[in-house]
ZALUM-40456 format. One record per residue: chain; y, x, z of N, C-alpha, C in turn; residue in one letter; residue number from 1. Coordinates in steps of 0.001 Angstrom, whole numbers. Last residue first. Example, Ala and Ser with C-alpha at 12.3 -4.5 7.8 and 13.67 -1.06 7.14 Angstrom:
<gunus>
chain|nv|nu|nw|cav|cau|caw|cv|cu|cw|res|n
A|-2250|12850|7080|-1060|13670|7140|30|12900|7870|S|2
A|-5690|13190|7800|-4500|12300|7800|-3300|13200|7800|A|1
</gunus>
This chain:
<gunus>
chain|nv|nu|nw|cav|cau|caw|cv|cu|cw|res|n
A|190728|56028|60587|191349|54764|60191|192844|54921|60052|K|359
A|190268|58542|61629|190051|58357|60206|190645|57025|59705|Q|358
A|190731|58077|64336|191659|58945|63601|191540|58686|62084|I|357
A|188498|56499|64932|189838|55949|65135|190870|56757|64339|Y|356
A|186402|58268|64425|186520|57038|63622|187920|56445|63737|K|355
A|186980|60159|66411|186991|60561|65000|187169|59341|64101|I|354
A|186556|58608|68729|187875|59187|68472|188023|59554|66997|I|353
A|183823|58053|68471|184785|56945|68497|186185|57447|68165|I|352
A|182766|60648|68673|182570|59870|67441|183563|58728|67350|D|351
A|183499|61271|71315|184033|62063|70203|183920|61303|68883|F|350
A|181957|59411|72711|183416|59336|72805|184063|60080|71636|I|349
A|179410|60374|71985|179812|59008|71650|181331|58869|71645|K|348
A|179519|62956|73107|179341|62801|71666|179780|61398|71210|K|347
A|179731|62340|75821|180821|63068|75162|180742|62899|73640|S|346
A|177236|61144|76226|178450|60359|76427|179621|61007|75697|V|345
A|175563|63401|75707|175439|62172|74930|176693|61312|75015|G|344
A|176434|65150|77671|176562|65535|76256|176513|64299|75369|I|343
A|175742|63706|79929|177158|63998|79674|177393|64394|78231|L|342
A|172944|63702|79598|173685|62444|79675|175160|62670|79341|F|341
A|172361|66404|79701|172096|65669|78462|172840|64336|78432|Y|340
A|173168|66826|82391|173843|67535|81304|173634|66811|79970|A|339
A|171363|65237|83769|172781|64933|83868|173549|65579|82716|L|338
A|169037|66591|83098|169180|65181|82740|170649|64781|82745|D|337
A|169622|69064|84250|169493|68964|82796|169618|67522|82324|F|336
A|169716|68320|86950|170892|68936|86331|170822|68828|84806|A|335
A|167133|67426|87370|168246|66482|87499|169495|67023|86801|L|334
A|165789|69856|87075|165509|68743|86158|166653|67745|86171|S|333
A|166914|71162|89216|167093|71727|87874|166814|70664|86822|S|332
A|166100|69632|91380|167511|69588|90991|167764|70225|89629|F|331
A|163324|70147|91492|163835|68785|91400|165243|68773|90826|V|330
A|163265|72896|91713|162547|72248|90613|163078|70835|90386|L|329
A|164709|73234|94074|165290|73706|92818|164586|73105|91617|M|328
A|162897|72136|95888|164224|71533|95725|164855|71952|94399|S|327
A|160822|73948|95671|160598|72567|95253|161927|71850|95033|I|326
A|162119|76198|96748|161589|76218|95378|161432|74797|94852|V|325
A|162742|75415|99356|163821|75789|98427|163341|75708|96985|I|324
A|160153|75065|100396|161081|73932|100331|162199|74205|99325|T|323
A|158171|76912|100812|158616|76686|99446|159536|75478|99312|F|322
A|157587|79248|102983|158228|77931|102997|158874|77677|101642|D|321
A|154909|80747|103797|155775|80807|102624|156383|79413|102483|A|320
A|153668|82364|106570|154334|81152|106105|155157|81475|104877|Y|319
A|150459|83938|106922|151907|84004|106711|152411|82647|106231|A|318
A|147797|84806|106792|148392|84357|108056|149911|84461|107996|H|317
A|146465|85357|104474|147368|86383|104973|148058|86017|106283|Y|316
A|144775|83092|104116|144284|84453|103862|145147|85511|104534|V|315
A|146197|80778|104891|144791|80945|105238|144350|82402|105150|S|314
A|148768|81145|103817|148600|80954|105254|147171|81248|105682|F|313
A|148159|81361|101101|148838|82475|101773|148665|82370|103286|I|312
A|147053|78794|100666|146258|80004|100452|146858|81198|101203|Y|311
A|149233|77127|101136|148031|76998|101973|147170|78248|101869|C|310
A|150899|78003|99045|151307|78190|100431|150134|78095|101391|G|309
A|149362|77102|96897|149602|78539|97049|150022|78845|98485|W|308
A|149581|74361|97304|148263|74996|97362|148392|76504|97557|L|307
A|152343|74087|96888|151767|73740|98190|150398|74398|98355|V|306
A|152480|74900|94193|153219|75632|95219|152652|75347|96605|L|305
A|150955|72940|92931|150500|74335|92908|151202|75171|93968|L|304
A|152596|70711|93341|151268|70760|93959|150751|72195|94012|I|303
A|154784|71493|91720|154966|71270|93158|153630|71347|93902|M|302
A|153595|71573|89186|154174|72784|89762|154351|72651|91273|L|301
A|152922|68848|88878|151864|69864|88939|152378|71152|89571|I|300
A|155493|67682|88759|154564|67318|89828|153481|68382|89993|F|299
A|156465|68866|86388|157184|69025|87647|156250|68759|88837|Q|298
A|154684|67838|84521|154738|69292|84764|155409|69600|86098|S|297
A|155406|65128|84688|154039|65544|85024|154007|67040|85345|F|296
A|158034|65250|83765|157772|64778|85132|156368|65195|85595|R|295
A|157560|66201|81144|158388|66963|82075|158088|66552|83514|V|294
A|156091|64090|80041|155484|65418|80154|156244|66283|81160|F|293
A|157982|62039|80060|156748|61898|80830|156098|63254|81056|W|292
A|159884|63121|78315|160235|62868|79708|158999|62729|80591|N|291
A|158464|63230|75847|158902|64449|76531|159202|64238|78002|G|290
A|157881|61125|74267|156949|61387|75380|157366|62605|76214|S|289
A|159961|61344|72385|159872|60171|73256|158959|60404|74465|D|288
A|159762|64742|72031|160709|63635|71842|160472|62501|72850|K|287
A|158352|67033|71807|157621|65824|72191|158466|64560|72070|L|286
A|160049|69152|71084|158861|68875|70273|158174|67549|70596|Y|285
A|162342|69206|72754|162454|69575|71347|161274|69067|70521|Q|284
A|161576|68459|75251|162625|67669|74604|162701|67955|73106|K|283
A|159681|70484|75745|159276|69082|75729|160305|68225|75004|A|282
A|161249|72773|75712|160205|72614|74700|159774|71156|74580|L|281
A|162862|72249|77990|163468|72405|76655|162447|72181|75546|Q|280
A|160932|72151|80027|161791|71004|79766|162388|71075|78358|L|279
A|159886|74737|79986|159011|73588|79716|159844|72370|79314|I|278
A|162225|76069|80743|161636|76346|79423|160725|75198|79017|V|277
A|162505|75052|83302|163544|74747|82309|163055|75024|80887|L|276
A|160278|76154|84545|160366|74704|84380|161404|74325|83332|F|275
A|160941|78839|84520|159726|78383|83828|159822|76882|83540|I|274
A|163232|78696|86142|163347|79134|84748|162144|78687|83932|L|273
A|162063|77884|88555|163059|77030|87910|163231|77394|86440|S|272
A|160430|80072|89124|159820|78753|88879|160783|77821|88166|C|271
A|162439|82036|89494|161426|82194|88441|160803|80851|88093|V|270
A|163875|80975|91686|164551|81209|90405|163551|81307|89258|L|269
A|161867|80899|93645|162573|79677|93252|163229|79839|91886|A|268
A|161226|83589|93904|160211|82670|93386|160863|81383|92905|I|267
A|163672|84378|95022|163216|84954|93753|162170|84052|93105|L|266
A|163682|82929|97401|164704|82646|96398|164305|83209|95033|W|265
A|161505|84157|98691|161455|82728|98383|162466|82378|97297|I|264
A|162521|86721|98967|161307|86519|98172|161183|85049|97758|R|263
A|164700|86344|100643|164945|86844|99291|163724|86606|98396|W|262
A|163518|85528|103080|164283|84565|102283|164477|85033|100853|T|261
A|160128|86640|103680|161590|86808|103704|162288|85855|102735|P|260
A|157624|84629|105250|158063|85377|104073|159587|85487|104086|W|259
A|156852|84998|108648|157566|84223|107642|157887|85120|106447|M|258
A|153695|85545|110115|154960|86093|109626|155558|85192|108558|D|257
A|151989|85037|112963|152263|84402|111675|153646|84865|111223|I|256
A|149637|86936|114825|151021|86613|114489|151124|86024|113089|Y|255
A|147526|87320|116780|147415|86477|115588|148796|85994|115168|S|254
A|146759|88689|119046|147528|89408|118021|147477|88654|116690|A|253
A|145716|87379|121131|144878|87440|119934|145516|88230|118817|G|252
A|147831|87563|122861|146586|88244|123226|145613|88322|122063|L|251
A|149798|86030|121432|150032|87425|121827|148719|88157|122062|I|250
A|148564|83568|121031|149146|84274|119885|149336|85751|120200|T|249
A|147997|82858|123666|146896|83186|122753|147394|83936|121529|Q|248
A|150574|82257|124536|149855|83386|125143|148725|83831|124221|V|247
A|150979|80004|122925|151871|81163|122774|151217|82410|123368|A|246
A|149041|78324|123943|148897|78796|122562|149826|79974|122277|Y|245
A|150169|77932|126480|148861|78576|126366|148640|79108|124951|A|244
A|152485|76540|125854|152602|77878|126440|151290|78645|126320|H|243
A|151225|74202|124976|152019|74997|124026|152214|76414|124557|I|242
A|150096|73311|127345|149233|73677|126227|149977|74545|125218|Q|241
A|152335|72760|128876|151449|73825|129335|150498|74255|128213|V|240
A|153444|70534|127511|154119|71829|127483|153206|72971|127883|G|239
A|150914|68722|125712|151733|68953|126892|152343|70351|126805|A|238
A|150936|67558|122330|150510|68511|123353|151466|68515|124520|M|237
A|149476|65678|119697|150569|65842|120646|150058|66742|121773|L|236
A|147988|66651|116598|147900|66447|118037|149259|66556|118714|D|235
A|148098|67355|114046|148125|65916|114284|148209|65623|115778|K|234
A|150350|70225|114116|149059|69574|113941|149220|68069|114123|L|233
A|152861|71064|114853|152585|70927|113418|151238|70272|113135|P|232
A|153575|68851|117697|153215|70143|117104|153010|69971|115599|T|231
A|155563|67405|120222|154973|67275|118897|154711|68671|118342|I|230
A|154862|67068|123776|155609|67555|122616|154830|67369|121324|R|229
A|155470|65922|126997|154573|65852|125841|155380|66159|124590|I|228
A|156309|65740|129782|156496|66936|128953|155469|66972|127822|D|227
A|155676|63754|131469|156649|63430|130415|156850|64579|129431|P|226
A|152189|63439|132228|153419|64221|132291|154373|63751|131202|T|225
A|149231|63293|132363|150184|62439|133075|151486|63196|133309|Y|224
A|148161|65549|130855|148144|64165|130378|149223|63320|131038|A|223
A|148454|68066|131964|148159|67976|130533|148216|66556|129985|T|222
A|150096|70085|134297|149733|68726|133895|149533|68676|132391|D|221
A|148667|73340|135123|149739|72372|134914|149190|71025|134524|G|220
A|148043|76726|134864|147796|75544|135676|148968|74585|135487|I|219
A|146436|79084|132859|147657|78310|133079|147289|77030|133815|L|218
A|144939|82178|133052|144788|80768|133402|146174|80143|133588|V|217
A|143445|84653|131155|144726|84130|131632|144548|82632|131864|V|216
A|140219|85917|132266|141111|85212|131340|142457|84911|131996|K|215
A|138316|86915|134012|138839|87791|132968|139784|87146|131981|G|214
A|136897|83803|134667|136816|85242|134938|137326|86053|133739|N|213
A|136760|81295|133497|138010|81728|134128|138046|83234|134343|I|212
A|134285|80639|132645|135391|80253|131779|136740|80744|132301|Y|211
A|132621|81385|134696|132539|82151|133442|133694|81830|132495|Q|210
A|132917|79487|136680|133666|80743|136806|133658|81553|135510|E|209
A|131179|77447|136327|132519|77261|135771|133322|78562|135805|I|208
A|128689|77627|137506|128876|78275|136214|130270|78154|135639|G|207
A|128831|74541|139190|128150|75820|139017|128404|76350|137608|A|206
A|132007|73096|140014|130731|73075|139307|130144|74477|139194|E|205
A|134512|73114|141066|133410|73303|142014|132047|73335|141330|S|204
A|136179|72511|138980|136204|73879|139503|135062|74155|140476|L|203
A|136396|69952|138094|135219|70719|137654|135170|72123|138238|R|202
A|138789|68881|138874|137580|68401|139545|136357|69244|139209|E|201
A|140686|69894|137135|140552|70536|138443|139296|70094|139173|H|200
A|139444|70306|133794|140000|69446|134847|139741|70062|136227|P|199
A|140179|72727|131538|139231|72446|132616|139903|71534|133632|I|198
A|140465|73219|128161|141114|72585|129306|140032|72215|130324|I|197
A|140666|75902|125849|139827|75065|126698|140646|74511|127866|R|196
A|142305|76047|122811|142407|76363|124230|141559|75371|125038|I|195
A|141089|77412|119797|141372|76215|120576|141353|76580|122055|E|194
A|142481|79658|117349|141604|79370|118484|142026|78059|119135|R|193
A|144113|79451|115007|143004|80400|115089|141994|80070|116182|S|192
A|146245|77525|115207|145082|77310|114353|143883|78185|114715|V|191
A|148687|77899|116279|147927|76766|116799|146530|76681|116185|F|190
A|150700|80382|116944|149459|80203|116194|148640|79094|116856|D|189
A|154163|80144|116733|152979|79916|117560|151778|79676|116652|I|188
A|156342|82685|115663|155650|81445|115315|154399|81324|116181|V|187
A|159047|84009|117550|157695|84149|117017|157118|82770|116724|E|186
A|162244|85458|117557|161454|84229|117544|160098|84538|116939|V|185
A|163110|88025|117517|163713|87141|118515|162949|85830|118633|S|184
A|160998|90788|117254|161382|89502|116686|161971|88630|117790|R|183
A|159791|93308|117671|161248|93153|117736|161719|91886|117017|N|182
A|157329|94422|117801|157648|93648|116596|159138|93346|116511|R|181
A|157232|95441|120345|157486|96379|119250|157784|95659|117931|A|180
A|156478|93208|121791|157835|93728|121960|158202|94653|120800|I|179
A|153778|92999|120948|154736|91925|120688|156161|92451|120754|L|178
A|152797|95401|121976|152745|95151|120533|153724|94058|120135|T|177
A|153063|94940|124681|153929|95943|124067|153931|95814|122541|Q|176
A|151040|93102|125019|152417|92682|125271|153392|93655|124624|A|175
A|148898|94774|124554|149177|93725|123580|150577|93140|123779|L|174
A|149106|96424|126818|149147|97005|125474|149487|95964|124411|D|173
A|148826|94725|129049|150119|95368|128778|150225|95945|127367|P|172
A|147283|92032|129609|147057|93082|128610|148386|93728|128254|R|171
A|148143|90628|131956|146747|90650|131536|146429|91820|130613|A|170
A|150882|91081|132272|150001|91213|133424|148554|91392|132986|M|169
A|151897|90578|129753|152166|91872|130394|151197|92130|131532|R|168
A|151121|87908|129457|150493|88933|128616|150707|90327|129204|A|167
A|152848|86682|131279|151408|86631|131515|150682|87694|130703|L|166
A|155301|87239|130024|155067|87690|131399|153579|87696|131723|A|165
A|154951|85934|127542|155069|87385|127579|154791|87915|128979|L|164
A|154819|83257|128471|153738|83821|127656|153768|85344|127694|A|163
A|157265|82903|129750|156045|82919|130547|154885|83530|129767|M|162
A|159668|85263|128448|159001|83980|128377|157739|84052|129249|N|161
A|161742|87476|130407|160575|87176|129569|160211|85705|129560|P|160
A|164804|88878|130072|164169|87758|130768|162989|87313|129921|I|159
A|166261|91948|130505|165350|91194|129665|164656|90125|130498|T|158
A|169755|92418|131141|168361|92484|131561|167510|91578|130663|D|157
A|172419|92167|130613|171646|93026|129729|170189|93142|130110|G|156
A|173598|90293|132130|173720|91680|132584|172914|92649|131732|N|155
A|172837|87950|130937|174259|88324|130866|174460|89779|131271|R|154
A|169654|88623|129330|170543|88006|130296|171968|88517|130165|G|153
A|167954|88074|126369|168731|89046|127128|169701|88313|128036|L|152
A|164658|86658|126227|166089|86612|125937|166771|87674|126785|V|151
A|161444|86581|124636|162338|86961|125722|163775|86722|125269|Y|150
A|160056|85104|122713|159313|85948|123658|160157|86361|124867|P|149
A|160528|81830|121920|161287|83063|122116|160534|83931|123117|H|148
A|158389|80126|119567|158834|80404|120938|159629|81708|120946|F|147
A|157741|77370|117259|158047|78753|117621|158317|78880|119118|T|146
A|157268|74691|116827|156587|75646|115955|156720|77081|116455|R|145
A|157447|71424|117669|157456|72761|118273|156626|73700|117406|I|144
A|159603|69035|116353|158274|69630|116258|158358|71067|116770|V|143
A|161684|66897|118343|161506|68059|117488|160045|68524|117492|N|142
A|161966|64942|120181|161468|64529|118872|161275|65707|117926|W|141
A|163122|65892|122479|161682|65658|122516|161104|65244|121173|T|140
A|165498|68363|121251|165129|67141|121960|163626|66925|121825|N|139
A|165607|70972|120410|166854|70338|120832|166582|69050|121596|A|138
A|163272|73421|121459|163560|72167|120759|164839|71571|121306|A|137
A|161290|75354|122773|162252|75621|121703|162491|74362|120876|D|136
A|161213|74961|126255|160591|74617|124978|161651|74714|123891|I|135
A|161380|77324|128757|162188|76483|127862|161420|76227|126574|N|134
A|160204|78805|130732|159360|77854|130006|160191|76906|129148|V|133
A|160290|82240|131765|160949|80975|131465|160068|80117|130558|F|132
A|158579|83663|134521|158775|83599|133074|159391|82259|132734|G|131
A|158141|85933|137318|158543|84673|136701|158612|84813|135182|T|130
A|157096|87238|140315|156884|87314|138874|157209|85956|138257|N|129
A|159547|87737|142831|158465|86911|142303|158338|87150|140799|I|128
A|161643|88969|144011|160616|89835|143451|159386|89059|142980|D|127
A|163457|87365|145271|163766|87738|143886|162714|88654|143272|D|126
A|163201|84555|147231|162624|85880|146979|162812|86244|145515|Y|125
A|164585|82136|147283|164480|82925|148509|164033|84364|148251|M|124
A|164354|81080|144766|165693|81265|145314|165656|82218|146497|V|123
A|161652|80872|144525|162340|81758|143588|163770|82025|144045|E|122
A|160932|78943|146350|160700|80336|146732|161351|81318|145764|Y|121
A|161431|76490|145085|162289|76919|146195|162125|78394|146527|F|120
A|161453|76511|141492|160753|76398|142774|161590|77013|143883|S|119
A|163080|76972|139363|162464|75657|139435|161760|75425|140771|L|118
A|166169|78673|138700|164907|78566|139450|164397|77131|139461|P|117
A|167470|79738|135843|167526|78527|136650|166201|78403|137392|I|116
A|169275|82587|134818|167990|82020|135211|168216|80806|136111|V|115
A|171669|82478|132173|171352|82701|133578|170052|81979|133920|E|114
A|172765|82064|129693|171607|82939|129826|171353|83354|131274|Y|113
A|174691|80221|129146|175081|81362|129984|173991|82415|130107|S|112
A|173256|78529|127335|174626|78975|127062|174992|80229|127846|K|111
A|170711|77891|128214|170875|78340|126823|172275|78840|126492|P|110
A|169369|79073|131195|170469|78282|130644|170763|78778|129224|D|109
A|165946|79130|131564|167117|79945|131259|168170|79037|130649|V|108
A|163592|78426|134219|164254|78137|132950|165430|79081|132775|K|107
A|160318|79324|135468|161739|79006|135625|162306|78651|134258|N|106
A|157113|79529|137008|157960|79030|135921|159412|78883|136348|A|105
A|155379|82528|138009|155971|81226|138296|156949|80842|137193|S|104
A|152377|84132|137932|153678|84066|137260|154200|82643|137451|V|103
A|150130|85951|139964|150807|84696|139677|152152|84921|138980|I|102
A|148900|88207|140828|148501|87710|139510|149329|86515|139062|L|101
A|149525|88887|143384|150227|89607|142322|149885|89103|140921|D|100
A|150004|87022|146038|149115|87033|144882|149858|87649|143705|N|99
A|151682|86552|148108|150652|87570|148300|149632|87588|147172|F|98
A|153379|84489|147354|153932|85819|147629|152876|86905|147690|L|97
A|151713|82164|147014|152465|82776|145906|152821|84229|146180|I|96
A|150473|81529|149455|149704|81512|148206|150403|82312|147106|T|95
A|152510|81715|151311|151316|82540|151493|150516|82644|150202|N|94
A|154248|79764|150273|154656|81170|150318|153453|82091|150466|L|93
A|152692|77449|150669|153103|77854|149322|153456|79331|149295|V|92
A|152551|77435|153422|151317|77562|152648|151623|78009|151217|E|91
A|155226|77035|154047|154596|78289|154424|153300|78518|153661|Q|90
A|155670|74383|152913|156441|75567|152569|155741|76869|152863|G|89
A|154740|71804|152862|153768|72884|152704|154444|74218|152387|F|88
A|156310|69537|152838|155836|70009|154146|154909|71216|154068|P|87
A|159193|71597|152040|158462|70764|153006|157490|69840|152261|E|86
A|160463|72803|149928|159624|73629|150807|158818|72822|151815|P|85
A|160495|71419|146691|160807|71164|148099|159902|72009|148988|D|84
A|159530|72265|144188|160968|72109|144415|161327|72054|145894|E|83
A|157516|73930|142585|157488|73548|144003|158953|73431|144428|F|82
A|156781|73000|139136|157646|73498|140214|157172|73093|141607|P|81
A|154574|74401|136664|155063|73243|137413|155884|73795|138574|F|80
A|152735|76358|135660|153666|75629|134786|154086|74315|135443|D|79
A|151859|79322|136635|152115|78032|137286|153179|77291|136478|L|78
A|149388|81424|135457|150705|80876|135189|150856|79504|135809|G|77
A|147699|84283|136337|147776|82842|136586|149212|82393|136341|I|76
A|145456|86779|135027|146804|86317|135367|146759|84805|135530|A|75
A|142775|87257|134948|143663|88412|134764|145106|88068|135089|T|74
A|140705|85759|137547|141416|85749|136261|142254|87017|136133|P|73
A|138697|85435|139760|139069|86704|139119|139646|86562|137707|H|72
A|138248|83311|141352|137357|83453|140198|137762|84617|139296|M|71
A|140207|83094|143220|138932|83670|143668|137948|83876|142530|D|70
A|142153|81724|141780|142368|83132|142096|141070|83823|142510|S|69
A|141103|79135|141804|141195|79867|140539|141333|81358|140800|V|68
A|141462|78603|144552|140127|78579|143949|140102|79360|142645|T|67
A|144238|78743|144803|143394|79681|145543|141985|79751|144963|N|66
A|144989|76594|143116|145476|77961|142850|144582|78983|143537|I|65
A|143720|74452|144432|143337|74799|143064|143742|76230|142747|V|64
A|145147|74397|146813|143711|74696|146858|143196|75097|145474|N|63
A|147608|73621|145811|147475|74933|146451|146009|75340|146531|L|62
A|146927|71027|145005|147290|72026|143995|147192|73431|144559|T|61
A|146609|69727|147404|145420|69955|146584|145691|71010|145504|E|60
A|149328|69745|148077|148357|70408|148948|147073|70713|148185|E|59
A|150503|68243|146009|150806|69659|146129|149826|70399|147050|R|58
A|148204|66047|144186|149235|66356|145165|149407|67850|145349|G|57
A|147702|65278|140766|147225|65972|141961|148397|66262|142892|L|56
A|148018|64270|138216|148079|63347|139347|147561|63976|140648|Q|55
A|146425|67028|136745|147040|65717|136541|146889|64836|137776|D|54
A|145965|69699|136439|146142|69174|137806|146795|67798|137736|I|53
A|143847|71755|134456|144746|70613|134563|144775|70086|135994|S|52
A|143828|74966|133427|143281|74116|134485|144280|72989|134702|V|51
A|143180|76581|130372|144094|75732|131146|143294|75000|132217|I|50
A|142793|79951|129214|142225|78666|129591|143262|77903|130410|V|49
A|142445|82732|126997|143300|81803|127734|142537|80516|128036|V|48
A|140585|84328|125614|141661|84963|126366|142384|84024|127327|D|47
A|138901|83183|123887|138280|84106|124843|139310|84690|125802|D|46
A|139172|79811|122833|139826|81086|123111|139025|81890|124129|S|45
A|136611|78376|120803|137418|78370|122018|137990|79767|122256|K|44
A|136866|77959|117265|136231|78567|118433|137176|78480|119622|K|43
A|137091|74960|115350|137720|76138|115933|136914|76658|117119|R|42
A|134305|73953|113161|135399|73768|114113|135937|75066|114678|G|41
A|132380|74062|111151|131953|74136|112547|133048|74004|113580|G|40
A|133544|73896|108684|132540|74948|108894|132226|75133|110378|V|39
A|135413|71908|108820|134303|71727|107886|133206|72764|108083|E|38
A|137330|72940|110495|136444|71895|111013|135232|71672|110110|N|37
A|138656|74638|108739|137874|75216|109840|136887|74188|110389|I|36
A|139908|72757|107065|138959|73727|106511|138044|74284|107592|N|35
A|141558|71446|108901|140531|70694|108176|139467|71623|107612|N|34
A|143210|73601|109596|142358|72988|110613|141231|72196|109953|I|33
A|144476|73942|107118|143639|75016|107643|142705|74498|108737|E|32
A|145892|71549|106937|144876|71853|105935|143937|72934|106446|V|31
A|147628|71898|109115|146661|70805|109132|145544|71052|108118|V|30
A|149133|74188|108328|148382|74161|109586|147282|73104|109551|N|29
A|150325|73405|105914|149396|74528|105926|148518|74497|107176|Y|28
A|152056|71371|106645|150882|71034|105835|149850|72149|105934|I|27
A|154074|72767|107862|153206|71941|108708|151934|71550|107959|D|26
A|155518|73899|105810|154554|74758|106496|153643|73970|107437|T|25
A|157319|71963|105154|156151|72110|104284|155085|72964|104970|I|24
A|158384|70184|108015|158442|71379|107198|157189|71429|106332|H|23
A|160170|67506|109464|158992|67941|108715|159298|69207|107934|F|22
A|161316|65384|111241|161369|66833|111434|160127|67426|110776|D|21
A|161097|62607|111220|162252|63225|110578|162387|64711|110804|G|20
A|158857|61417|112180|159944|61649|113116|161120|62407|112517|L|19
A|156738|61261|110534|157153|60020|111169|158442|60181|111970|K|18
A|156095|63775|109730|156776|62929|108755|157278|61632|109381|N|17
A|154720|64927|111886|156112|65287|111668|156829|64321|110733|A|16
A|152135|64721|112626|152969|63563|112916|154416|63772|112486|P|15
A|151177|64230|109152|151325|63716|110517|151392|64870|111502|A|14
A|150590|65153|106669|152002|65051|107003|152222|64589|108443|F|13
A|147924|64991|106469|148477|66340|106425|149964|66332|106747|I|12
A|147251|62359|106329|147323|62935|107665|147809|64378|107649|D|11
A|146998|61507|103743|148352|61471|104309|148421|62108|105682|L|10
A|144827|63634|101824|145049|62612|102841|146463|62686|103381|S|9
A|144138|65647|100189|144692|64457|99549|145031|63365|100550|T|8
A|143011|67483|101849|144254|67866|101189|144925|66641|100571|M|7
A|140572|66992|102963|141693|66210|103468|143031|66614|102851|D|6
A|138726|68769|102007|138749|67441|101405|139981|66655|101811|A|5
A|139980|72138|101516|139448|71030|102307|139618|69679|101635|G|4
A|140709|74549|100399|141769|73639|100807|141269|72387|101518|F|3
A|138286|76087|100019|139537|76671|100499|140512|75657|101061|L|2
A|135031|76004|101092|136046|75235|100327|137431|75574|100867|M|1
</gunus>
């Protein structure tokens, strides 16, 4: 079933509609998840896993990093800071400096494009593998849909996102594919795969290594953290989960391409012309029932556009943001209603003037 039973449910608008940051493309994600769930649910990622360290002290966190490292991942992303060198400064340095698989988190100033270290060792040693973790949102109420793979620093150097830095370490060929796309912004694929979360307490369980061996592992807080963000899905996610989905987008080569603006505008113009023809025919032949027919046609066209967008996303893994088209359908009808109103008013005024002159 292409569009799923939940196409008629209000949950296709959640949670974005509650917070004033809604895109029609958010519907596509939720509908696609509903479709996938109907046939068994999303498969777990074969490329990325998260180890959660919720409410864990820094000494125990160091033990988690070493334990994960012994399970032979392809890369380890530390999505949390070691701000203070005391009291485990030397232990931290031993763990970080001598592990080539580790990528540490920093930030990039959005105005100066200078790197902002988050951990004390990034200030002391400039050869640490790092990636920035700036979430692409003006505030915590924004829906997170995209990420910047890299930015150019003030000196022309390329500063990678943590997702790209981890992909370079794990699969340089797939990282190069991302770079070759030459996009300043990439859409995060939240739909194709689900990221497994392993609580740190389970690392000692027998057989847990199979979920870590050969994968990119991100370590961070998933529940007890203020870094909770809104996604196009119904789920709220911690920042580390969003970074994991960005890594999955790269390693799964599951890129979502936006339809170009010119194509959307062309469709908008064609749909508006079709609708205007319907409107004219309805006013000419249906008379009193014409307005009802026009509104019904308008509604059907809007539904068809959303269904078409869902189809394009499901089959071609592309976003066709028909917001412009739907807006033009609405305003073209409004424009004609206004025009007929003005014509009617003008005719009345003209008739009054003619009668006055004739007297």
